[in-house]
MIDOSE-1310 file (N, C-alpha, C; in nm, 2 decimals, decimal comma, always signed):
residues 307
xxxx	+9,28/+12,79/+6,22/+9,17/+12,89/+6,14/+9,04/+12,94/+6,23; +9,06/+13,07/+6,22/+8,95/+13,13/+6,35/+8,79/+13,13/+6,30; +8,72/+13,10/+6,39/+8,56/+13,09/+6,38/+8,51/+13,21/+6,25; +8,39/+13,17/+6,21/+8,33/+13,34/+6,11/+8,23/+13,38/+6,24
xxxx	+8,29/+13,52/+6,26/+8,21/+13,53/+6,36/+8,06/+13,64/+6,31; +7,99/+13,57/+6,45/+7,85/+13,56/+6,42/+7,80/+13,71/+6,43; +7,72/+13,77/+6,33/+7,64/+13,90/+6,34/+7,57/+13,94/+6,45; +7,57/+14,05/+6,45/+7,45/+14,06/+6,62/+7,33/+14,05/+6,54
xxxx	+7,31/+14,07/+6,40/+7,14/+14,06/+6,40/+7,11/+13,91/+6,41; +7,17/+13,84/+6,39/+7,20/+13,68/+6,35/+7,16/+13,67/+6,55; +7,23/+13,69/+6,60/+7,21/+13,67/+6,78/+7,07/+13,70/+6,76; +7,06/+13,78/+6,78/+6,94/+13,89/+6,84/+6,79/+13,79/+6,74
xxxx	+6,82/+13,81/+6,62/+6,69/+13,78/+6,52/+6,70/+13,58/+6,45; +6,79/+13,56/+6,50/+6,85/+13,43/+6,45/+6,71/+13,31/+6,47; +6,69/+13,31/+6,61/+6,57/+13,17/+6,67/+6,47/+13,23/+6,57; +6,45/+13,34/+6,48/+6,32/+13,31/+6,43/+6,28/+13,25/+6,32
xxxx	+6,42/+13,19/+6,26/+6,39/+13,11/+6,12/+6,35/+12,98/+6,16; +6,38/+12,92/+6,30/+6,27/+12,82/+6,36/+6,12/+12,81/+6,39; +6,10/+12,96/+6,41/+5,98/+12,98/+6,40/+5,93/+12,99/+6,29; +5,91/+13,05/+6,16/+5,90/+13,06/+6,07/+5,83/+12,98/+5,98
xxxx	+5,90/+12,87/+5,96/+5,77/+12,73/+5,95/+5,64/+12,72/+5,98; +5,71/+12,75/+6,14/+5,52/+12,70/+6,19/+5,42/+12,84/+6,13; +5,49/+12,97/+6,15/+5,36/+13,11/+6,14/+5,35/+13,04/+6,01; +5,43/+13,02/+5,90/+5,36/+12,99/+5,76/+5,30/+12,93/+5,77
xxxx	+5,25/+12,81/+5,81/+5,18/+12,74/+5,78/+5,00/+12,75/+5,85; +5,05/+12,85/+5,98/+4,97/+12,88/+6,04/+4,85/+13,00/+5,96; +4,94/+13,10/+5,90/+4,87/+13,22/+5,82/+4,83/+13,07/+5,68; +4,90/+12,98/+5,63/+4,79/+12,88/+5,52/+4,69/+12,89/+5,55
xxxx	+4,66/+12,82/+5,70/+4,53/+12,72/+5,71/+4,49/+12,79/+5,77; +4,52/+12,92/+5,84/+4,41/+12,97/+5,94/+4,40/+13,12/+5,89; +4,50/+13,21/+5,90/+4,46/+13,34/+5,90/+4,44/+13,39/+5,74; +4,46/+13,32/+5,66/+4,42/+13,36/+5,50/+4,27/+13,29/+5,42
xxxx	+4,24/+13,17/+5,50/+4,11/+13,13/+5,47/+4,00/+13,20/+5,51; +4,07/+13,25/+5,68/+3,98/+13,37/+5,78/+3,88/+13,49/+5,70; +4,07/+13,50/+5,62/+4,00/+13,69/+5,53/+3,92/+13,64/+5,43; +3,99/+13,49/+5,34/+3,89/+13,51/+5,21/+3,73/+13,50/+5,26
xxxx	+3,72/+13,36/+5,42/+3,60/+13,37/+5,42/+3,53/+13,49/+5,41; +3,53/+13,61/+5,57/+3,52/+13,72/+5,56/+3,45/+13,82/+5,41; +3,59/+13,79/+5,34/+3,53/+13,84/+5,23/+3,39/+13,82/+5,14; +3,42/+13,64/+5,12/+3,29/+13,62/+5,04/+3,17/+13,64/+5,12
xxxx	+3,17/+13,66/+5,25/+3,05/+13,66/+5,37/+2,99/+13,74/+5,31; +3,04/+13,87/+5,24/+3,02/+14,02/+5,18/+2,98/+14,02/+5,04; +2,96/+13,90/+5,00/+2,85/+13,88/+4,93/+2,77/+13,82/+4,88; +2,70/+13,81/+4,77/+2,56/+13,72/+4,74/+2,59/+13,59/+4,63
xxxx	+2,70/+13,55/+4,63/+2,80/+13,43/+4,60/+2,68/+13,32/+4,60; +2,63/+13,25/+4,53/+2,57/+13,15/+4,58/+2,59/+12,97/+4,59; +2,74/+12,99/+4,54/+2,76/+12,85/+4,52/+2,83/+12,80/+4,38; +2,74/+12,90/+4,31/+2,77/+12,83/+4,19/+2,74/+12,91/+4,07
xxxx	+2,83/+12,90/+3,92/+2,82/+13,03/+3,88/+2,97/+13,15/+3,90; +2,93/+13,25/+3,83/+3,07/+13,33/+3,86/+3,00/+13,51/+3,89; +2,86/+13,49/+3,92/+2,73/+13,57/+3,97/+2,77/+13,64/+4,10; +2,83/+13,71/+4,14/+2,93/+13,77/+4,25/+2,88/+13,88/+4,28
xxxx	+2,83/+14,01/+4,36/+2,83/+14,12/+4,39/+2,88/+14,16/+4,55; +2,95/+14,23/+4,54/+2,95/+14,29/+4,71/+2,82/+14,38/+4,77; +2,78/+14,30/+4,88/+2,65/+14,34/+4,93/+2,73/+14,40/+5,09; +2,81/+14,41/+5,10/+2,89/+14,48/+5,27/+2,80/+14,37/+5,36
xxxx	+2,80/+14,41/+5,48/+2,70/+14,36/+5,58/+2,56/+14,32/+5,56; +2,52/+14,32/+5,43/+2,35/+14,24/+5,44/+2,32/+14,12/+5,48; +2,45/+14,03/+5,43/+2,44/+13,90/+5,50/+2,39/+13,87/+5,65; +2,48/+13,96/+5,71/+2,48/+13,98/+5,90/+2,37/+14,01/+5,94
xxxx	+2,31/+14,12/+5,87/+2,18/+14,23/+5,89/+2,09/+14,10/+5,90; +2,05/+14,06/+5,81/+1,96/+13,89/+5,74/+1,93/+13,81/+5,84; +2,11/+13,80/+5,91/+2,05/+13,66/+6,00/+2,06/+13,69/+6,12; +2,06/+13,83/+6,15/+1,97/+13,89/+6,29/+1,83/+13,89/+6,28
xxxx	+1,76/+13,85/+6,17/+1,65/+13,84/+6,16/+1,55/+13,73/+6,12; +1,66/+13,63/+6,09/+1,64/+13,49/+6,05/+1,59/+13,43/+6,17; +1,47/+13,32/+6,16/+1,44/+13,28/+6,28/+1,46/+13,15/+6,31; +1,49/+13,06/+6,17/+1,58/+12,97/+6,14/+1,73/+12,92/+6,27
xxxx	+1,79/+13,05/+6,29/+1,96/+13,04/+6,31/+1,90/+13,05/+6,45; +1,77/+13,15/+6,51/+1,74/+13,13/+6,69/+1,70/+13,01/+6,68; +1,63/+12,95/+6,61/+1,57/+12,83/+6,68/+1,65/+12,71/+6,67; +1,77/+12,73/+6,58/+1,91/+12,62/+6,57/+2,01/+12,65/+6,72
xxxx	+2,01/+12,78/+6,71/+2,10/+12,79/+6,88/+2,06/+12,72/+6,96; +1,90/+12,80/+7,03/+1,87/+12,71/+7,12/+1,85/+12,59/+7,11; +1,79/+12,52/+7,01/+1,88/+12,32/+7,01/+2,01/+12,34/+7,07; +2,09/+12,41/+7,00/+2,18/+12,36/+7,02/+2,22/+12,41/+7,21
xxxx	+2,13/+12,54/+7,25/+2,17/+12,63/+7,38/+2,08/+12,48/+7,49; +2,02/+12,40/+7,41/+1,94/+12,27/+7,53/+2,01/+12,18/+7,53; +2,08/+12,16/+7,42/+2,18/+12,01/+7,41/+2,30/+12,07/+7,53; +2,37/+12,19/+7,53/+2,48/+12,21/+7,61/+2,43/+12,17/+7,72
xxxx	+2,31/+12,22/+7,77/+2,28/+12,23/+7,93/+2,25/+12,12/+7,98; +2,21/+12,06/+7,90/+2,19/+11,89/+7,91/+2,28/+11,84/+7,95; +2,40/+11,83/+7,85/+2,45/+11,76/+7,81/+2,55/+11,80/+7,99; +2,60/+11,92/+7,99/+2,67/+11,97/+8,12/+2,64/+11,93/+8,26
xxxx	+2,51/+11,92/+8,27/+2,42/+11,85/+8,39/+2,47/+11,70/+8,41; +2,46/+11,66/+8,29/+2,49/+11,48/+8,30/+2,67/+11,48/+8,35; +2,75/+11,53/+8,23/+2,91/+11,56/+8,26/+2,95/+11,56/+8,42; +2,86/+11,71/+8,45/+2,89/+11,71/+8,59/+2,81/+11,65/+8,72
xxxx	+2,78/+11,57/+8,67/+2,69/+11,47/+8,79/+2,76/+11,30/+8,75; +2,66/+11,26/+8,66/+2,71/+11,10/+8,63/+2,90/+11,11/+8,56; +2,90/+11,16/+8,54/+3,04/+11,23/+8,48/+3,13/+11,16/+8,67; +3,13/+11,33/+8,73/+3,20/+11,31/+8,84/+3,16/+11,19/+8,92
xxxx	+3,02/+11,16/+8,96/+3,03/+11,01/+9,02/+3,09/+10,85/+9,01; +3,14/+10,86/+8,85/+3,21/+10,75/+8,77/+3,34/+10,78/+8,79; +3,36/+10,90/+8,73/+3,53/+10,96/+8,83/+3,57/+10,94/+8,95; +3,45/+10,98/+9,03/+3,50/+10,94/+9,21/+3,53/+10,77/+9,23
xxxx	+3,42/+10,68/+9,14/+3,46/+10,56/+9,17/+3,59/+10,49/+9,10; +3,61/+10,54/+9,01/+3,73/+10,50/+8,96/+3,87/+10,53/+8,99; +3,78/+10,67/+9,08/+3,95/+10,68/+9,19/+3,98/+10,63/+9,35; +3,90/+10,52/+9,35/+3,90/+10,42/+9,50/+3,98/+10,32/+9,38
xxxx	+4,03/+10,31/+9,27/+4,11/+10,24/+9,25/+4,10/+10,07/+9,26; +3,90/+10,05/+9,21/+3,89/+9,90/+9,24/+3,94/+9,84/+9,11; +3,91/+9,70/+9,15/+3,99/+9,61/+9,11/+3,94/+9,62/+8,90; +4,04/+9,56/+8,86/+3,98/+9,59/+8,63/+4,01/+9,75/+8,65
xxxx	+4,02/+9,83/+8,70/+4,02/+9,95/+8,68/+4,05/+10,01/+8,52; +4,21/+9,97/+8,50/+4,23/+10,02/+8,35/+4,12/+9,97/+8,28; +4,04/+9,85/+8,28/+3,95/+9,76/+8,17/+3,83/+9,87/+8,23; +3,78/+9,90/+8,28/+3,66/+10,02/+8,30/+3,67/+10,14/+8,25
xxxx	+3,84/+10,23/+8,28/+3,88/+10,33/+8,20/+3,84/+10,30/+8,03; +3,89/+10,20/+8,05/+3,85/+10,19/+7,87/+3,77/+10,20/+7,80; +3,68/+10,08/+7,92/+3,53/+10,08/+7,86/+3,43/+10,23/+7,79; +3,47/+10,28/+7,94/+3,38/+10,43/+7,92/+3,43/+10,56/+7,82
xxxx	+3,59/+10,52/+7,82/+3,67/+10,61/+7,72/+3,61/+10,63/+7,57; +3,59/+10,46/+7,61/+3,60/+10,41/+7,39/+3,49/+10,49/+7,29; +3,39/+10,47/+7,37/+3,29/+10,55/+7,26/+3,35/+10,72/+7,24; +3,47/+10,78/+7,28/+3,46/+10,92/+7,28/+3,59/+10,87/+7,12
xxxx	+3,62/+10,79/+7,12/+3,69/+10,75/+7,05/+3,66/+10,70/+6,88; +3,53/+10,66/+6,87/+3,48/+10,59/+6,82/+3,42/+10,71/+6,71; +3,42/+10,65/+6,58/+3,34/+10,79/+6,51/+3,20/+10,80/+6,53; +3,14/+10,95/+6,52/+2,99/+10,94/+6,57/+2,92/+10,88/+6,47
xxxx	+2,99/+10,87/+6,32/+2,88/+10,86/+6,18/+2,90/+10,73/+6,22; +2,95/+10,63/+6,27/+2,95/+10,47/+6,26/+2,83/+10,46/+6,38; +2,89/+10,57/+6,53/+2,82/+10,52/+6,59/+2,67/+10,59/+6,57; +2,64/+10,68/+6,53/+2,52/+10,72/+6,49/+2,42/+10,63/+6,38
xxxx	+2,50/+10,58/+6,31/+2,41/+10,54/+6,21/+2,36/+10,36/+6,31; +2,42/+10,31/+6,41/+2,42/+10,20/+6,50/+2,29/+10,26/+6,59; +2,30/+10,39/+6,64/+2,19/+10,43/+6,72/+2,07/+10,43/+6,65; +2,07/+10,44/+6,48/+1,93/+10,47/+6,44/+1,89/+10,30/+6,41
xxxx	+2,02/+10,23/+6,40/+1,88/+10,09/+6,37/+1,86/+10,07/+6,51; +1,92/+10,08/+6,62/+1,89/+10,05/+6,75/+1,72/+10,11/+6,82; +1,70/+10,26/+6,76/+1,60/+10,36/+6,78/+1,51/+10,29/+6,65; +1,52/+10,22/+6,55/+1,42/+10,20/+6,47/+1,28/+10,14/+6,52
xxxx	+1,17/+10,17/+6,49/+1,09/+10,11/+6,54/+1,06/+9,97/+6,48; +1,10/+9,99/+6,38/+1,05/+9,84/+6,31/+1,18/+9,69/+6,37; +1,33/+9,77/+6,32/+1,39/+9,65/+6,34/+1,46/+9,70/+6,48; +1,47/+9,81/+6,55/+1,54/+9,80/+6,61/+1,55/+9,75/+6,76
xxxx	+1,61/+9,73/+6,87/+1,62/+9,69/+6,99/+1,55/+9,78/+7,12; +1,50/+9,87/+7,11/+1,45/+9,93/+7,22/+1,33/+9,91/+7,24; +1,21/+9,94/+7,13/+1,08/+9,91/+7,15/+1,08/+9,79/+7,20; +1,14/+9,64/+7,09/+1,10/+9,50/+7,17/+1,17/+9,48/+7,31
xxxx	+1,27/+9,56/+7,36/+1,35/+9,56/+7,51/+1,23/+9,63/+7,58; +1,18/+9,71/+7,54/+1,03/+9,78/+7,65/+0,92/+9,69/+7,66; +0,89/+9,61/+7,51/+0,79/+9,55/+7,59/+0,77/+9,40/+7,65; +0,98/+9,36/+7,66/+0,98/+9,22/+7,75/+0,98/+9,27/+7,85
xxxx	+1,04/+9,41/+7,89/+1,00/+9,43/+8,04/+0,91/+9,48/+8,11; +0,74/+9,47/+7,98/+0,61/+9,52/+8,07/+0,62/+9,64/+8,02; +0,71/+9,67/+8,00/+0,67/+9,86/+7,93/+0,61/+9,91/+7,78; +0,60/+9,81/+7,74/+0,56/+9,84/+7,56/+0,44/+9,96/+7,57
xxxx	+0,41/+10,03/+7,66/+0,30/+10,13/+7,63/+0,39/+10,24/+7,60; +0,54/+10,26/+7,66/+0,64/+10,37/+7,59/+0,69/+10,32/+7,53; +0,67/+10,20/+7,42/+0,71/+10,22/+7,30/+0,67/+10,31/+7,19; +0,78/+10,40/+7,06/+0,67/+10,45/+6,98/+0,83/+10,49/+6,85
xxxx	+0,81/+10,58/+6,75/+0,90/+10,62/+6,71/+0,98/+10,74/+6,77; +1,09/+10,68/+6,81/+1,20/+10,76/+6,87/+1,19/+10,92/+6,79; +1,27/+10,86/+6,72/+1,30/+10,97/+6,57/+1,24/+11,05/+6,48; +1,12/+10,99/+6,55/+1,01/+11,09/+6,42/+0,88/+11,20/+6,54
xxxx	+0,94/+11,15/+6,65/+0,87/+11,26/+6,78/+0,91/+11,35/+6,78; +0,87/+11,54/+6,75/+0,95/+11,60/+6,78/+1,01/+11,61/+6,90; +0,92/+11,56/+7,05/+1,01/+11,57/+7,20/+1,12/+11,47/+7,20; +1,09/+11,34/+7,16/+1,22/+11,24/+7,16/+1,32/+11,26/+7,12
xxxx	+1,28/+11,29/+6,96/+1,39/+11,32/+6,84/+1,54/+11,39/+6,93; +1,46/+11,55/+6,99/+1,61/+11,57/+7,09/+1,65/+11,52/+7,14; +1,57/+11,45/+7,24/+1,63/+11,39/+7,40/+1,73/+11,28/+7,31; +1,66/+11,20/+7,20/+1,75/+11,12/+7,19/+1,93/+11,16/+7,12
xxxx	+1,91/+11,26/+7,07/+2,00/+11,36/+7,00/+2,11/+11,35/+7,14; +2,07/+11,41/+7,24/+2,09/+11,47/+7,36/+2,17/+11,33/+7,43; +2,08/+11,25/+7,39/+2,13/+11,07/+7,49/+2,24/+11,06/+7,42; +2,27/+11,05/+7,26/+2,36/+11,00/+7,22/+2,48/+11,01/+7,23
xxxx	+2,47/+11,16/+7,26/+2,57/+11,27/+7,21/+2,64/+11,25/+7,40; +2,57/+11,26/+7,50/+2,62/+11,24/+7,64/+2,71/+11,08/+7,62; +2,64/+11,01/+7,60/+2,70/+10,87/+7,58/+2,84/+10,92/+7,52; +2,87/+10,95/+7,41/+2,97/+11,00/+7,34/+3,08/+11,07/+7,43
xxxx	+3,03/+11,15/+7,46/+3,14/+11,26/+7,55/+3,18/+11,25/+7,74; +3,06/+11,12/+7,75/+3,11/+11,08/+7,87/+3,25/+11,08/+7,94; +3,30/+10,99/+7,84/+3,47/+10,94/+7,88/+3,56/+11,07/+7,91; +3,48/+11,22/+7,82/+3,57/+11,31/+7,84/+3,57/+11,36/+7,99
xxxx	+3,45/+11,34/+8,00/+3,43/+11,39/+8,16/+3,49/+11,30/+8,29; +3,50/+11,22/+8,25/+3,55/+11,08/+8,34/+3,69/+11,11/+8,38; +3,74/+11,17/+8,24/+3,90/+11,14/+8,21/+3,97/+11,26/+8,31; +3,87/+11,40/+8,29/+3,93/+11,56/+8,34/+3,87/+11,49/+8,49
xxxx	+3,80/+11,49/+8,50/+3,75/+11,45/+8,64/+3,81/+11,36/+8,74; +3,88/+11,28/+8,71/+3,99/+11,19/+8,74/+4,10/+11,20/+8,79; +4,16/+11,28/+8,62/+4,31/+11,39/+8,65/+4,29/+11,49/+8,76; +4,15/+11,54/+8,80/+4,15/+11,61/+8,92/+4,15/+11,56/+9,00
xxxx	+4,08/+11,48/+9,07/+4,09/+11,39/+9,17/+4,23/+11,34/+9,17; +4,32/+11,25/+9,14/+4,42/+11,27/+9,13/+4,51/+11,39/+9,18; +4,47/+11,46/+9,16/+4,60/+11,59/+9,18/+4,58/+11,67/+9,31; +4,48/+11,59/+9,38/+4,39/+11,67/+9,50/+4,54/+11,60/+9,61
xxxx	+4,63/+11,67/+9,69/+4,70/+11,66/+9,77/+4,60/+11,55/+9,88; +4,73/+11,43/+9,88/+4,64/+11,32/+10,01/+4,63/+11,43/+10,15; +4,78/+11,50/+10,15/+4,79/+11,60/+10,29/+4,61/+11,65/+10,36; +4,58/+11,72/+10,28/+4,45/+11,73/+10,28/+4,33/+11,63/+10,34
xxxx	+4,30/+11,61/+10,27/+4,23/+11,47/+10,30/+4,26/+11,37/+10,47; +4,41/+11,38/+10,49/+4,38/+11,32/+10,58/+4,41/+11,45/+10,68; +4,45/+11,57/+10,65/+4,42/+11,69/+10,78/+4,26/+11,69/+10,82; +4,13/+11,69/+10,72/+4,02/+11,68/+10,72/+3,96/+11,55/+10,81
xxxx	+4,03/+11,47/+10,82/+4,02/+11,31/+10,84/+4,02/+11,35/+11,01; +4,13/+11,41/+11,00/+4,22/+11,43/+11,15/+4,07/+11,52/+11,23; +4,04/+11,63/+11,18/+3,98/+11,70/+11,26/+3,86/+11,65/+11,24; +3,80/+11,52/+11,19/+3,67/+11,48/+11,26/+3,55/+11,46/+11,15
xxxx	+3,60/+11,48/+11,03/+3,54/+11,52/+10,93/+3,49/+11,37/+10,84; +3,39/+11,31/+10,79/+3,32/+11,21/+10,76/+3,41/+11,24/+10,62; +3,37/+11,10/+10,57/+3,35/+11,14/+10,42/+3,29/+11,19/+10,33; +3,19/+11,21/+10,39/+3,09/+11,31/+10,29/+3,18/+11,46/+10,31
xxxx	+3,19/+11,51/+10,41/+3,25/+11,64/+10,43/+3,37/+11,64/+10,37; +3,46/+11,53/+10,38/+3,59/+11,53/+10,26/+3,57/+11,55/+10,16; +3,52/+11,48/+10,12/+3,50/+11,52/+9,96/+3,39/+11,67/+9,91; +3,27/+11,73/+9,96/+3,28/+11,83/+9,95/+3,31/+11,99/+9,99
xxxx	+3,36/+11,97/+10,09/+3,45/+12,03/+10,15/+3,63/+12,09/+10,12; +3,63/+11,95/+10,13/+3,81/+11,95/+10,06/+3,84/+11,91/+9,99; +3,79/+11,81/+9,89/+3,82/+11,77/+9,80/+3,73/+11,87/+9,61; +3,62/+11,87/+9,64/+3,51/+11,95/+9,54/+3,59/+12,11/+9,50
xxxx	+3,63/+12,18/+9,60/+3,69/+12,25/+9,54/+3,82/+12,30/+9,50; +3,85/+12,15/+9,51/+4,01/+12,15/+9,48/+3,98/+12,09/+9,26; +3,82/+12,10/+9,25/+3,86/+12,05/+9,08/+3,73/+12,16/+9,01; +3,76/+12,27/+9,06/+3,73/+12,37/+8,99/+3,83/+12,40/+8,86
xxxx	+3,93/+12,36/+8,84/+4,02/+12,40/+8,72/+3,97/+12,27/+8,62; +3,92/+12,18/+8,64/+3,86/+12,06/+8,55/+3,73/+12,12/+8,60; +3,66/+12,16/+8,62/+3,53/+12,23/+8,62/+3,54/+12,34/+8,49; +3,57/+12,37/+8,52/+3,65/+12,49/+8,46/+3,66/+12,43/+8,25
xxxx	+3,74/+12,33/+8,26/+3,79/+12,32/+8,14/+3,71/+12,20/+8,09; +3,61/+12,14/+8,16/+3,53/+12,08/+8,11/+3,40/+12,17/+8,04; +3,35/+12,27/+8,14/+3,23/+12,32/+8,08/+3,24/+12,40/+7,93; +3,42/+12,44/+7,97/+3,46/+12,52/+7,79/+3,44/+12,41/+7,70
xxxx	+3,52/+12,27/+7,72/+3,54/+12,16/+7,59/+3,37/+12,15/+7,60; +3,30/+12,13/+7,67/+3,12/+12,09/+7,61/+3,06/+12,17/+7,57; +3,10/+12,30/+7,59/+3,02/+12,41/+7,52/+3,08/+12,42/+7,39; +3,22/+12,45/+7,35/+3,24/+12,41/+7,19/+3,18/+12,29/+7,14
xxxx	+3,19/+12,15/+7,22/+3,15/+12,03/+7,15/+3,00/+12,04/+7,09; +2,95/+12,13/+7,18/+2,78/+12,09/+7,18/+2,77/+12,22/+7,08; +2,82/+12,33/+7,05/+2,78/+12,41/+6,94/+2,83/+12,37/+6,85; +2,93/+12,28/+6,84/+2,98/+12,19/+6,64/+2,90/+12,08/+6,64
xxxx	+2,83/+12,09/+6,72/+2,73/+11,94/+6,64/+2,68/+11,95/+6,54; +2,69/+11,85/+6,45/+2,66/+11,88/+6,36/+2,64/+11,68/+6,28; +2,74/+11,61/+6,32/+2,74/+11,40/+6,26/+2,66/+11,34/+6,30; +2,64/+11,37/+6,47/+2,53/+11,26/+6,51/+2,39/+11,32/+6,48
xxxx	+2,37/+11,47/+6,46/+2,21/+11,48/+6,39/+2,20/+11,46/+6,23; +2,28/+11,50/+6,15/+2,24/+11,48/+6,02/+2,24/+11,29/+6,01; +2,34/+11,23/+6,06/+2,30/+11,09/+6,06/+2,16/+11,05/+6,14; +2,12/+11,04/+6,27/+2,01/+11,01/+6,36/+1,87/+11,09/+6,25
xxxx	+1,86/+11,21/+6,26/+1,77/+11,30/+6,18/+1,74/+11,39/+6,04; +1,89/+11,35/+5,99/+1,91/+11,44/+5,86/+1,92/+11,56/+5,86; +1,97/+11,62/+5,73/+2,05/+11,77/+5,73/+1,90/+11,87/+5,75; +1,79/+11,79/+5,78/+1,67/+11,93/+5,78/+1,62/+11,90/+5,95
xxxx	+1,72/+11,81/+5,99/+1,67/+11,81/+6,13/+1,55/+11,77/+6,21; +1,46/+11,65/+6,08/+1,38/+11,60/+6,13/+1,33/+11,56/+6,24; +1,20/+11,54/+6,31/+1,13/+11,61/+6,21/+1,09/+11,73/+6,23; +1,08/+11,79/+6,15/+1,01/+11,93/+6,12/+1,07/+12,05/+6,23
xxxx	+1,20/+12,03/+6,15/+1,31/+12,11/+6,23/+1,35/+12,13/+6,37; +1,29/+11,99/+6,42/+1,27/+11,98/+6,58/+1,40/+11,96/+6,65; +1,50/+11,90/+6,56/+1,66/+11,86/+6,62/+1,75/+11,97/+6,55; +1,71/+12,05/+6,45/+1,79/+12,12/+6,42/+1,91/+12,25/+6,45
xxxx	+1,99/+12,21/+6,45/+2,12/+12,26/+6,49/+2,22/+12,33/+6,42; +2,27/+12,40/+6,46/+2,39/+12,55/+6,37/+2,43/+12,44/+6,27; +2,53/+12,38/+6,28/+2,57/+12,30/+6,23/+2,49/+12,27/+6,08; +2,39/+12,15/+6,13/+2,30/+12,14/+5,98/+2,25/+12,26/+5,91
xxxx	+2,23/+12,37/+5,98/+2,14/+12,48/+5,91/+2,23/+12,55/+5,84; +2,38/+12,59/+5,90/+2,47/+12,63/+5,76/+2,51/+12,52/+5,67; +2,52/+12,41/+5,72/+2,56/+12,30/+5,61/+2,42/+12,35/+5,47; +2,32/+12,32/+5,55/+2,18/+12,33/+5,43/+2,20/+12,44/+5,36
xxxx	+2,19/+12,58/+5,48/+2,22/+12,70/+5,37/+2,33/+12,72/+5,26; +2,47/+12,64/+5,30/+2,56/+12,65/+5,23/+2,56/+12,53/+5,11; +2,53/+12,47/+5,12/+2,55/+12,30/+5,01/+2,36/+12,26/+4,99; +2,28/+12,30/+5,07/+2,16/+12,24/+5,02/+2,16/+12,15/+5,08
xxxx	+1,98/+12,11/+5,12/+1,97/+11,98/+5,20/+1,87/+11,89/+5,10; +1,81/+11,80/+5,15/+1,78/+11,70/+5,10/+1,70/+11,74/+5,00; +1,56/+11,82/+5,04/+1,45/+11,86/+4,95/+1,50/+12,03/+4,87; +1,60/+12,05/+4,89/+1,62/+12,15/+4,85/+1,72/+12,19/+4,70
xxxx	+1,64/+12,28/+4,61/+1,74/+12,32/+4,44/+1,80/+12,38/+4,49; +1,89/+12,36/+4,35/+1,97/+12,44/+4,35/+2,02/+12,56/+4,33; +1,86/+12,65/+4,34/+1,82/+12,81/+4,38/+1,79/+12,82/+4,50; +1,80/+12,71/+4,59/+1,76/+12,77/+4,73/+1,90/+12,77/+4,81
xxxx	+2,00/+12,74/+4,73/+2,11/+12,71/+4,78/+2,22/+12,87/+4,78; +2,24/+12,93/+4,94/+2,33/+13,11/+4,96/+2,44/+13,03/+5,03; +2,54/+13,00/+4,93/+2,69/+12,94/+4,98/+2,75/+13,09/+5,06; +2,76/+13,19/+5,01/+2,83/+13,36/+5,12/+2,72/+13,38/+5,21
xxxx	+2,57/+13,35/+5,19/+2,51/+13,34/+5,36/+2,55/+13,22/+5,47; +2,61/+13,12/+5,40/+2,63/+13,03/+5,50/+2,75/+13,05/+5,57; +2,85/+13,15/+5,47/+2,94/+13,14/+5,52/+2,94/+13,22/+5,63; +2,83/+13,35/+5,56/+2,84/+13,46/+5,70/+2,77/+13,40/+5,82
xxxx	+2,69/+13,26/+5,82/+2,66/+13,23/+5,93/+2,75/+13,16/+6,03; +2,83/+13,09/+5,90/+2,96/+13,02/+6,03/+3,01/+13,12/+6,09; +3,03/+13,23/+6,04/+3,17/+13,38/+6,08/+3,09/+13,36/+6,19; +2,95/+13,41/+6,21/+2,90/+13,47/+6,34/+2,91/+13,38/+6,39
xxxx	+2,90/+13,27/+6,37/+2,86/+13,17/+6,53/+3,00/+13,17/+6,55; +3,08/+13,14/+6,50/+3,23/+13,17/+6,57/+3,24/+13,27/+6,63; +3,23/+13,40/+6,60/+3,24/+13,48/+6,69/+3,15/+13,47/+6,80; +3,07/+13,45/+6,82/+2,94/+13,42/+6,92/+3,01/+13,33/+7,02
xxxx	+3,04/+13,19/+6,98/+3,11/+13,09/+7,05/+3,24/+13,13/+7,11; +3,32/+13,23/+7,07/+3,48/+13,28/+7,09/+3,40/+13,40/+7,24; +3,32/+13,47/+7,22/+3,28/+13,62/+7,30/+3,21/+13,55/+7,39; +3,15/+13,40/+7,38/+3,09/+13,30/+7,52/+3,17/+13,27/+7,57
xxxx	+3,30/+13,19/+7,49/+3,40/+13,07/+7,58/+3,49/+13,26/+7,66; +3,51/+13,31/+7,60/+3,57/+13,43/+7,71/+3,51/+13,47/+7,82; +3,41/+13,45/+7,81/+3,36/+13,52/+7,94/+3,29/+13,41/+7,97; +3,26/+13,29/+7,97/+3,26/+13,17/+8,06/+3,41/+13,15/+8,17
xxxx	+3,52/+13,12/+8,06/+3,67/+13,15/+8,16/+3,71/+13,26/+8,23; +3,64/+13,37/+8,23/+3,67/+13,44/+8,30/+3,58/+13,46/+8,40; +3,50/+13,40/+8,39/+3,38/+13,37/+8,53/+3,44/+13,25/+8,56; +3,48/+13,11/+8,53/+3,52/+13,02/+8,59/+3,63/+13,03/+8,68
xxxx	+3,72/+13,09/+8,57/+3,88/+13,15/+8,66/+3,84/+13,21/+8,77; +3,79/+13,32/+8,78/+3,72/+13,36/+8,90/+3,70/+13,32/+9,02; +3,60/+13,18/+8,96/+3,55/+13,12/+9,09/+3,60/+13,07/+9,13; +3,73/+12,99/+9,06/+3,88/+12,88/+9,11/+3,93/+12,97/+9,18
xxx	+3,96/+13,13/+9,19/+4,04/+13,21/+9,26/+3,99/+13,18/+9,46; +3,86/+13,24/+9,38/+3,74/+13,25/+9,51/+3,72/+13,08/+9,60; +3,77/+12,97/+9,56/+3,78/+12,85/+9,61/+3,87/+12,82/+9,65
């Protein structure tokens, strides 16, 4: 019995049937919601009722003169820079120590990476208790070691509240820096180290002149991931200082601002909810993040090639 001949169409395009389910899923969960959100952002819908009018780009124009948006973006930028410095210094240092393969290396790696897999909502609640001036652990500890004059209401002080947000975020994300840099260190060819040592280079010179330039891909990946993570910050701020970014919006970030605009905050009435305006704010934030990420990748990739 002869086999059924395969048509030229099946030969050329038959493999597309395997791609179709994934493509349909991508359309359903990414493209269609994005198009719907874009259309919604050009209306004045409050999120309640059926009163909807098309207003074009009015929401986007208003955002450009909306001071809370710039204030929140500056807080995000400050958090990003602080976390970036922390990860590229402390994270790299710990990765170098782990790369020496100390005893109980797996234990140390697990302990340092553990905060990454823990829920920020749960850990944020624990940090809230620890930083409490009444029942917390920080103030009593400072008093025990003779530094009681430093004790204060950490989450009620406009300056210290943002620093506490940075501290908790750094603690939570440090595991990524260690793992990424550790992977980069383990990919450095041993022959390069040995050649530098044979030329008379000491351990410090070997690291800075041979090993560190090889870590450029890890530096790029970590910088971009840190930027995306810090500009998506929401849960840690919401848990520690609430949707208003207390005190007095000192910790307000883009995530809490968008949430408060679209769904309302603890002291906002339904009349203050502007869902479409919040959607426009979220879309504009996404576009700005995409452009900055593209710029970062281009600049850092160029640095990789030069190094």
